[in-house]
C-alpha positions in Angstrom: 153.0 34.5 -136.8 150.9 31.3 -136.4 148.4 30.7 -133.6 145.5 28.6 -132.6 143.1 28.6 -129.6 141.7 25.4 -128.0 139.5 26.0 -125.0 141.2 28.6 -122.8 144.7 27.8 -124.2 146.3 29.6 -127.1 149.5 28.4 -128.7 151.5 30.6 -131.0 154.7 30.9 -132.9 156.5 34.3 -133.2 158.9 34.6 -136.1 162.4 36.1 -136.6 163.0 39.9 -136.2 159.7 40.7 -134.6 159.2 42.4 -131.2 158.3 39.8 -128.6 155.8 42.3 -126.9 154.3 43.4 -130.2 153.6 39.8 -131.1 152.2 39.1 -127.6 149.9 42.2 -128.1 148.7 40.9 -131.5 147.8 37.4 -130.0 146.0 39.0 -127.1 144.0 41.2 -129.5 143.2 38.3 -131.9 141.8 36.1 -129.2 140.4 38.9 -127.0 142.6 38.0 -124.0 141.7 40.5 -121.3 143.5 38.7 -118.5 145.5 35.6 -118.4 148.9 33.9 -117.9 151.9 33.2 -120.1 152.3 29.6 -119.2 155.5 28.9 -121.0 157.7 29.9 -123.9 160.7 28.4 -125.7 162.9 29.6 -128.4 165.5 32.3 -128.7 165.5 36.1 -128.1 168.1 38.8 -128.7 168.3 42.4 -127.5 167.0 40.9 -124.3 166.4 43.8 -121.8 165.8 42.5 -118.3 165.6 44.2 -114.9 166.2 43.4 -111.3 163.9 45.2 -108.7 166.3 46.9 -106.2 163.4 48.0 -103.9 162.9 51.4 -105.6 163.4 50.8 -109.3 164.6 48.3 -111.9 168.4 47.9 -112.5 168.2 47.1 -116.3 170.7 45.4 -118.5 170.5 44.5 -122.2 172.0 41.4 -123.7 172.5 41.9 -127.5 173.4 38.3 -128.4 170.8 35.5 -128.9 169.8 33.8 -125.7 168.2 30.3 -125.6 165.1 30.7 -123.5 165.2 28.5 -120.4 162.0 29.9 -118.8 159.5 32.6 -119.7 156.2 33.0 -117.8 154.0 35.7 -116.3 150.6 37.4 -116.0 148.5 39.5 -118.3 146.3 42.2 -116.9 143.4 44.1 -118.4 145.1 47.5 -117.8 148.6 48.9 -118.1 151.1 47.7 -117.4 149.5 44.7 -119.1 152.4 42.3 -118.9 154.5 41.1 -116.0 156.8 38.6 -117.6 160.0 37.0 -116.1 162.5 35.3 -118.4 165.8 33.5 -118.2 168.0 32.8 -121.1 171.2 30.8 -121.6 174.2 32.4 -123.2 176.5 30.5 -125.6 178.8 29.7 -122.6 175.7 28.1 -120.8 175.6 30.8 -118.2 172.0 32.0 -117.4 170.8 35.6 -117.2 167.3 36.5 -116.2 164.8 38.9 -114.6 161.8 41.0 -115.4 161.5 41.2 -119.2 161.2 44.7 -120.7 161.9 44.1 -124.3 163.3 41.5 -126.7 163.5 40.6 -130.4 162.6 37.2 -131.6 165.5 35.4 -133.2 164.8 32.9 -134.8 161.5 32.0 -133.2 159.4 31.7 -130.0 156.8 29.1 -129.3 154.4 30.3 -126.5 151.3 29.1 -124.7 148.9 31.6 -123.1 146.0 30.7 -120.9 143.0 33.0 -121.2 141.3 33.8 -117.9 137.6 34.5 -118.7 135.7 34.7 -115.4 138.1 36.7 -113.2 139.0 40.4 -113.7 142.8 40.8 -113.5 143.9 44.4 -113.0 147.1 46.1 -111.8 147.0 48.7 -109.1 150.0 50.7 -108.0 150.9 50.3 -104.4 152.0 53.7 -103.0 154.2 52.1 -100.4 156.6 50.6 -102.9 155.4 51.9 -106.3 154.9 48.4 -107.7 152.0 47.6 -109.9 150.4 44.7 -108.2 147.9 42.3 -109.6 144.3 42.3 -108.2 141.9 39.6 -109.0 138.1 39.9 -108.7 
């Protein structure tokens, strides 16, 4: 992995056969990202597990083939669940799949930009009415 910080922005490249979320964890540790946003990412992922919130739980599906990332963005909280990432990827037939990203393997690479939020406290609190972990900002 390669990465560099400039101001509050971090740019990184994740390499083939690594876990997307393990790489994201490593970048956040390296640059002491407590809270922030994933501004964008491009590249390809496989074993792309995404979910659709049905009002009570996530309906999950895994796409084993490589998908060209069309969009990937989200928020980073200080507590668990740390990441709320949404992604969409194009299949070889140019059809798009997307949703809440649960896991993925980088193949062959991901380029990503993270914005570190330094003055606000970003935490997730579970809402008992719908069981969602919602971002609070102080």
